[in-house]
VOGU-3710 file (C-alpha; in Angstrom, 3 decimals, decimal comma):
1> xxxxxxxxxx> 9,739/-24,163/-13,370  8,433/-21,162/-11,233  10,985/-18,409/-10,605  9,073/-17,437/-7,378  8,831/-19,097/-3,986  5,813/-20,135/-1,883  6,240/-21,831/1,438  4,616/-25,256/1,567  1,923/-23,970/3,927  0,769/-21,252/1,441
11> xxxxxxxxxx> -2,041/-21,705/-0,965  -1,917/-20,370/-4,470  -5,236/-20,642/-6,471  -5,637/-21,101/-10,176  -5,353/-18,223/-12,609  -2,760/-16,247/-10,557  0,273/-14,517/-12,038  3,335/-14,201/-9,850  6,507/-12,423/-10,922  10,087/-13,522/-10,677
21> xxxxxxxxxx> 11,921/-13,445/-7,331  8,577/-13,032/-5,415  8,444/-14,797/-2,007  5,139/-15,847/-0,270  5,696/-17,095/3,221  3,800/-19,306/5,858  0,005/-19,619/5,899  -0,674/-17,148/3,105  -3,409/-17,496/0,418  -3,290/-15,953/-3,003
31> xxxxxxxxxx> -6,762/-16,079/-4,541  -7,665/-16,353/-8,253  -7,514/-13,562/-10,785  -4,640/-11,903/-8,838  -1,514/-10,461/-10,373  1,654/-10,020/-8,423  4,823/-8,341/-9,801  8,412/-9,146/-9,618  10,578/-9,107/-6,403  7,681/-8,875/-3,904
41> xxxxxxxxxx> 7,650/-10,339/-0,422  4,478/-11,477/1,472  4,941/-12,229/5,208  3,064/-14,863/6,989  -0,706/-15,017/7,282  -1,534/-12,797/4,227  -4,546/-13,063/2,062  -4,410/-11,431/-1,385  -7,393/-11,278/-3,813  -9,388/-12,180/-5,681
51> xxxxxxxxxx> -8,988/-9,688/-8,529  -6,127/-7,712/-6,969  -3,280/-6,122/-8,758  0,195/-5,838/-6,990  3,137/-4,047/-8,698  6,820/-4,823/-8,483  8,970/-4,508/-5,331  6,047/-4,441/-2,940  6,725/-5,616/0,656  3,683/-6,926/2,482
61> xxxxxxxxxx> 4,388/-7,677/6,118  2,691/-10,232/8,371  -1,183/-10,498/8,851  -2,475/-8,408/5,834  -5,471/-9,021/3,801  -5,593/-7,210/0,399  -9,105/-7,401/-0,770  -10,855/-7,120/-4,154  -10,817/-3,534/-5,166  -7,370/-2,827/-3,957
71> xxxxxxxxxx> -4,539/-1,945/-6,367  -0,977/-1,572/-5,128  1,688/0,061/-7,371  5,447/-0,642/-7,462  7,579/-0,262/-4,390  4,847/0,110/-1,750  5,410/-0,980/1,843  2,575/-2,354/3,865  3,440/-2,589/7,591  2,505/-5,461/9,808
81> xxxxxxxxxx> -1,263/-5,949/10,536  -2,374/-2,854/8,543  -5,968/-3,105/7,424  -7,906/-2,540/4,086  -11,649/-2,190/4,000  -13,690/-2,720/0,848  -17,285/-1,685/1,734  -18,329/1,644/3,474  -21,298/0,255/5,345  -20,944/-3,488/5,936
91> xxxxxxxxxx> -23,676/-5,724/7,283  -23,307/-9,471/7,923  -26,775/-10,128/6,549  -26,444/-7,947/3,269  -24,366/-8,893/0,358  -22,581/-5,937/-1,045  -19,946/-7,288/-3,220  -21,178/-5,105/-6,041  -20,442/-2,078/-3,935  -16,720/-2,675/-3,362
101> xxxxxxxxxx> -14,784/0,634/-3,509  -11,559/1,070/-5,408  -8,562/1,742/-3,266  -5,205/2,757/-4,905  -1,818/2,939/-3,302  0,584/4,841/-5,570  4,237/4,099/-6,217  6,543/4,128/-3,242  4,115/4,966/-0,473  4,403/3,417/2,995
111> xxxxxxxxxx> 1,659/2,319/5,340  2,644/1,901/8,980  1,784/-0,954/11,286  -1,896/-1,312/12,299  -2,998/1,546/10,059  -6,418/1,342/8,461  -7,005/2,365/4,907  -10,875/2,948/4,463  -12,022/1,883/0,998  -12,402/4,370/-1,833
121> xxxxxxxxxx> -9,174/6,399/-1,142  -6,076/7,075/-3,114  -2,712/7,235/-1,220  -0,306/9,376/-3,265  3,244/8,575/-4,366  5,776/8,325/-1,559  3,289/9,358/1,116  3,849/8,011/4,544  0,994/6,868/6,780  2,011/6,583/10,410
131> xxxxxxxxxx> 1,381/3,509/12,503  -2,192/3,183/13,748  -3,563/6,023/11,566  -6,937/5,712/9,980  -6,985/7,099/6,384  -10,625/8,062/5,335  -9,815/10,492/2,512  -7,316/10,826/-0,364  -3,718/11,480/0,632  -1,388/13,838/-1,333
141> xxxxxxxxxx> 1,871/12,568/-2,705  4,596/12,914/-0,219  2,254/13,758/2,673  3,076/12,582/6,184  -0,224/11,394/7,742  -0,935/10,515/11,382  -3,790/10,156/13,794  -7,440/9,075/13,879  -8,674/10,331/11,505  -5,397/10,775/9,703
151> xxxxxxxxxx> -4,289/14,396/9,266  -1,324/15,707/7,379  1,459/16,974/9,678  4,255/17,511/7,137  5,957/16,143/4,044  8,413/13,301/3,461  10,926/12,856/0,644  11,500/9,765/-1,539  13,830/8,637/1,221  10,836/8,539/3,671
161> xxxxxxxxxx> 12,464/11,081/5,934  10,603/14,282/7,048  11,484/17,186/4,769  12,864/20,342/6,439  12,170/23,298/4,269  14,272/26,560/4,070  12,555/29,222/2,067  10,049/26,694/0,797  12,747/24,405/-0,568  14,018/20,991/0,783
171> xxxxxxxxxx> 16,299/18,251/-0,572  17,209/14,575/0,120  19,461/12,243/-1,750  16,777/11,465/-4,339  15,201/14,840/-5,224  14,724/18,516/-4,616  11,333/19,659/-3,338  9,605/23,033/-3,674  6,505/23,862/-1,615  4,096/26,406/-3,076
181> xxxxxxxxx> 0,497/26,948/-2,131  0,392/23,617/-0,137  1,463/21,802/-3,251  4,795/19,993/-3,429  6,819/20,121/-6,665  9,441/17,391/-7,125  12,581/17,492/-9,286  14,210/14,018/-9,179  17,984/13,865/-9,201
//
């Protein structure tokens, strides 16, 4: 018996792996060759796959499509109606499925509501993408990104709170952070 839950209105295709304690809500569709980890949550009206890998502890809010070419590591948060793309120059009359770009969301990052992640980028660990931002280039770990196109305006800790630096050092309940030459060094507690 499955140790995960899917609402009766959800569709789960064949050849899908879903981890324990994962919940898939109303009107969602998980396509073939997709792997979803343990303890994930998918809100209503989500489409995942095909050929997508989702880690453990991922929270996917309502109205999100996670396309072929996207990989989501553990503990990632995807805000309501955020958008992924998978082709740089789409045309309705040209098939470009062999041109899908890989997009990687690293452990613990958060993507705000209505943000767009353009294909081919990597969002670093624990980065925070503000609501409505358009990410069109790689994002450093722990970066705070806002705007169109998204620009870094600061740093966030593992807690998701903006880091306040004193003499290039900051701290939250999870780690100590040292800023040197625009690179953040992290020592977890």
